[in-house]
C-alpha positions in Angstrom: -135.2 117.7 324.2 -133.0 115.8 321.8 -133.6 112.1 321.0 -130.8 109.9 320.3 -131.0 107.3 317.2 -129.0 104.3 316.5 -128.0 104.1 313.1 -125.1 102.5 310.6 -122.7 104.7 308.5 -121.5 103.7 305.2 -118.9 100.9 307.0 -121.6 99.2 309.0 -120.3 100.7 312.1 -123.1 101.5 314.4 -123.1 105.2 316.0 -125.4 107.3 318.2 -126.7 110.2 316.3 -129.0 113.0 318.2 -131.8 114.2 316.4 -133.6 117.6 317.0 -136.8 116.4 319.1 -139.7 119.1 319.2 -142.3 118.1 321.6 -144.8 118.9 319.0 -142.9 116.6 316.5 -145.2 113.3 316.4 -143.6 109.6 316.8 -144.7 109.0 313.0 -142.6 111.8 312.0 -139.7 110.9 313.9 -140.0 107.2 312.2 -140.4 109.1 308.6 -137.1 111.3 309.4 -135.1 108.3 310.7 -136.1 105.9 307.7 -135.3 108.8 305.4 -131.9 109.0 306.8 -131.3 105.2 307.1 -132.2 105.0 303.3 -129.8 107.8 302.3 -127.1 105.9 304.4 -127.6 102.7 302.5 -127.4 104.3 299.1 -124.1 105.9 300.0 -122.8 102.8 301.4 -124.1 101.3 298.0 -122.4 103.8 295.9 -119.0 103.4 298.3 -119.2 99.7 297.6 -119.6 100.4 293.8 -117.2 103.0 293.5 -114.8 100.1 295.3 -115.6 97.5 293.0 -115.1 99.7 289.6 -111.3 100.4 291.7 -110.5 97.0 292.0 -111.5 95.9 288.5 -109.4 99.2 286.6 -106.4 97.9 289.2 -106.7 94.3 288.2 -106.8 95.3 284.1 -103.8 97.3 284.8 -102.0 94.5 286.4 -102.8 92.3 283.5 -101.7 95.1 280.8 -98.2 95.4 283.0 -97.6 92.1 282.3 -98.6 91.5 278.8 -97.2 94.7 277.2 -93.8 96.4 277.4 -93.3 99.7 278.7 -93.3 101.4 275.4 -96.3 99.8 274.4 -98.0 101.1 277.9 -97.2 104.3 277.2 -98.5 104.3 273.7 -101.4 103.0 274.5 -101.7 105.5 277.3 -101.4 108.1 274.3 -104.2 106.5 272.5 -106.7 106.5 275.7 -105.9 110.7 275.7 -106.9 110.9 272.1 -109.4 108.1 272.0 -110.8 106.4 275.1 -112.8 104.0 272.8 -110.3 102.6 271.0 -107.7 102.0 273.9 -110.7 100.5 276.0 -111.3 98.4 273.0 -107.6 97.4 272.6 -107.4 96.9 276.1 -110.2 94.5 276.1 -109.1 92.9 273.2 -105.4 92.5 274.8 -106.8 91.2 277.9 -108.9 88.6 276.5 -106.2 87.2 274.4 -104.5 87.2 277.9 -106.8 85.4 279.9 -106.9 83.0 277.0 -103.5 82.1 277.1 -103.0 83.3 273.5 -100.3 85.8 274.6 -97.6 83.9 276.4 -94.8 87.3 276.1 -95.1 90.8 276.5 -96.2 92.4 273.3 -93.7 94.9 271.6 -94.8 98.6 271.2 -94.3 97.5 267.1 -97.1 94.5 267.7 -99.2 97.0 269.4 -99.3 99.0 266.4 -100.0 96.4 264.2 -103.3 95.5 266.3 -103.8 99.0 266.4 -103.7 99.2 262.3 -106.0 96.4 262.5 -108.6 97.9 264.7 -108.7 101.0 263.0 -109.1 99.6 259.5 -112.2 97.6 261.1 -113.3 100.9 262.6 -112.7 103.6 260.1 -115.2 105.3 258.4 -115.3 106.8 254.7 -116.6 109.8 254.2 -118.2 110.7 250.9 -119.2 114.0 249.9 -120.4 115.2 246.9 -121.4 118.7 245.8 -124.7 118.6 243.4 -125.1 121.9 241.4 -128.4 122.7 240.4 
């Protein structure tokens, strides 16, 4: 015997699902099974929503960067992102903040981006001192 159950997929569309029903399985077990499946589907829907929001935010960031950087500067930033993603993210965040404040009125050139990168490098650079002590 099979039982039809109503459930929602990640897109909030109701569908019928046939669940195996053994005559020895009690109603409370069936309810627990249905509740478990419902919670799993809710978790998948939440994950999909978070993924969608992240993608939309990244697309918005890229659109702003496309507007405020020349193609050469975007290429340099992409190369830096491959080698030092944390530095590239810091530069992107700073440029986007400046653009949203209205302090960037024209696309930045590669030369100007290099100046910004040098400034950030000076702030984040760590000096290592190695001393060898002989006994």
